[in-house]
N, C-alpha and C positions, 0 to 999 in steps of 0.2 A: 504493499499499500504506500502510495507516494506521500512523502512528508514536505512536499514543496509548500512554502509559507503562502498564505492568501492575505491579501490586503484589504482590509475593511476601510472604505473611504468615508471621510467625514460627511460629504453631502448625503450619503445614505443615512447616516445616523441622524443628521438634522432633519431629513425627510420624515423618518420614523417619529422623531419627536413632535414634528408638525402634525402628523396624522393623529397622534395620541391627544393632542390639545383639542381637536375638533370633537372629541368623544368625552370631554370633561362635562359633568352635570352643571346645571345653572348656578348652583350655590358656590361652586369653585370660582366661577367668574365673578360672583358677587363678592366673596371674600377677597379675591385678587384685586378687584377694584377699590375696596376699602383700604387695603394695605397700600396700594399705590397712592391714594389720596393722603394717607397718613404720612408717607415718605415725602410727597411733594409739598406738603403744607408748610414745613420750615422754610424752604426756599422761597414759596409764595410770600410767606410773612416777611422775609428779608426784603423782597422786592416792594412790598406795600410799604415798609418802614423807610426804604431809600427814597420813595416818592412822596413822603409826607413832610410836614414842617416839624421842628423839634417839639413844639407845643402839642401837636397832633399825636406825636409818638407817645407822649406821657398821659394822653387823655384816657379817661375811664368813663364808660366802657370802651374798649379799643376799637379802632376803626378797621374794618376789614377790606376796605376799598381804598385805592391810592387817590391822591389828589394832585398827581402829576406835577410835583415839584422838581422838573428836570435840573434846576440849578444846582441841586445836591451833587449831581454827577460832576458837573463842572467844577464845583468847589472840592470835591473829593479828588478829582484828577490833578488839580493844581496844588493839593496840599502835600504832595510827596513825589519824588522823582520815579514815577511808576515805569517809565521806558527803561530806566536803568534797572529796576527791580525786575521787570519782565526778561531782560536779557540776561541778568545773573541766574535767574531761575531756569531759563532755558539751558543756559550753559551747564549749570550744576546737574539738573535732571537729565540732560542728554548724556553727559560723560558718565554719570552714575549708572544709568540704564545700559550703556555700552559696556562698561566694566562688569556689571553684574551678569550680562548675557554671556560674556567670555568665561568668567569663573564659573558660572552655573553649568555651562555646557561641558566644560573640562571635567568638573568635579562629578557632575551627573553621570557622564559617560564612564568615569573611572568606577563609581560606585555600583553603576548598573550593569556594566559589560565586562569589567576587568576583574581579575582575581589577584589578590596580594594580601600578605599577612596582616591581621588586625583590621580588616575592612569593616566588619561589623561593629567593632569597639569604636572605631573612628567615627563611623557614621552615627552611633548613639551619641557620641560627644557632640556632634553637630547639632543633632535634635535637642539635646539639653541646653544649648544656647538660647533656644527659644523660650526657656522657662525663666530666664534672668531678666528681670525688669530693667528696661534702659535707664530709668532714673537712678538706679543703684550705682551705675558705673560713671554717672556724670562728673563727679569730683575727680576720680583717678584719671578719667579721660581728659579732663580739663588740664590737669597737672601734666600729663604726658604731652599734650599738644603745646603747652606753654614751653615745655623743655626743649622740644624740637622746633620751636619758633613757627608754629602753623596756626596760632591764633589769629583770627581776623584774615583768613586767606580762603580762597576757593578749595584748597586741598583738604582742609579740615572738614568740609561739607561733602566731599566726594570720596576719598579714599577710605575712610571708615566704614562706608555703606557699599564698598565695591564687591562684597560677596553677600549673597542672601540665602538664608537656610531654606526659605520657601522655594526659591528657584532651583537649588540643588535637589531638594526633595521631589519637585515636580519632574524634573528631568530624569532623575534616578528612576522614578516609577515608570516613566515612558520607555527608558531603555531596558528596564527589567522585562518588559513585554515584547522586546525587540528580538526577532529570531536570530540566534547565534549563527545559523547557517549562512547567512548573508555575510557576516564577518569572516568566517572560515572560507567561503567561496572567494571573497576579496583577497584574503591572504594567499590563497592558491594561485591567483592571478598576479601576485607580486605587489598588491597594495599594502602599505604599512597601516598601522592603527591610526596614526594621524590623518593619512589620506582618506582612510575609510570614514573617519569622523567628519572631516570637513566636506567631502564630496558625496557621501551617501547618507550618513546618519543625521547630519545637521539639516539638509533640506527636508527630510522626513519629519524631524522634530519642529518645523516651522510654527505649527499651531502652538505648542507649548511655549516656544520662545516669544511669540506675540503676546501670550498671556502674561509672562514674566516682565516683558517690556512695559506693558500697560500698568501692571501692578507696582513696579519699581518707579515708573515715571510719575504716576499720580501720587505715590507715597513721598517722593522727593519734592513734588510741586507743593504738597501741603505741609511740609516739614516746618515746624515752628520752635520747639523748645531747644532743639540742638543748635541751630544758627543763632537763636536769640542769645544763648550763653556763650557761644564760641566766637561770635563776630561783633564788632561794634561800629563799623563803617557802612554806610549805605552803598559804597563802591562794590562791595562783595556780598551784601545781604540780599536774600530772596524776597519774594512777594509777601509771604505770610508774616515776616518780621515788619514789613513796611505797613501792615495793618495796625500795628501798635502806635502809629502815628496819631490815631484818633482816640488814644487812652491818655488823657491828661490829668494833671493834679486837680482840675476843677471839674472833673467828671468825664464821661464818655460822650463823644459826638456820635450819637446812634445813627443819625441820618447819614453822616458821611461815612461811617463804618459800614453800614449796610450798603451803600452804593459802591464802595470799594470791594465789598465781598462779592457783589454781583459781577463786576467786570473782571475780577481775578478769578472767579470760579467757572465763568462760563466756557473758557478755553477747554479745561479738562472735562467738563461735562459734554462738550461737542465731541471731543476725542473719544470719550467712552461710548457715545451713541453711535458714532461712525464704526467703531472697531468692536462692537459688542458681539457680532457673529464670531469674529476671530477669538475673542475672549471665551466664548462657550466651546468653540472648537478645541481650544487649548485645554479646557477642563476635561473634555472627553479624551484628549490625548494622554492625560495622566493615567487613565485606566487601560491605555494600550490601544493605539490605532492600527497596529500591526499585529496580527495573530499568526502563530505557527501551527 
């Protein structure tokens, strides 16, 4: 009996999921609609706040409809160097994502398809890192960055996040389901493991790589605590730190802050909506898109 691997394509899985959705009972759709409204309401409230006057924001009972104070957006845009913040954020998030993709691909391939002493113990150690709260390490990390003169630099916001446990785990799961016969056949043809990884395995892992890229890029875009502590100059600070402009000693400018939240959040929301199919395909890839 032939052991030739068969490839289960992502379009077939997505089509099967689409067919199942059409057979959902009405109350599934009703509960889903309620959940969607609950998730969308906070963003709607931010938009309403950004389009009202400061007095209307503090009014009780609250106003659920905007009064179209577009001047709030003009004032919010001129309150901080947003073009610089956007450029910093794109640079930091882009390089961090690229670095994570490389390290996750190499480590995921090693843990999923290669055999070496202590592999399981080392992988368990990687997973244990996820259990350590980030805030616990802030002070020692700050001291380390100070000693190597990386405070208030781009590198302090990129290099510490250049490897992702989530990315390594996702690609390991993908490569565990990868038929080893393909690697053995490539080796018989004279291909090294590196060539097999870059020319065969990496293209087939594209859905998982897209999922990791979205996850890391959005996480880097939304980073606040780390850059807030490790940087002090707007020349290297990202968008989320720029939002602190509206937090003053005399109180919070809620209309300006809400307006800034809207125009700094929209890019990542659009990115996710455009790439949501690839995100779901990557989640399926973790369970194995190639079966032997």
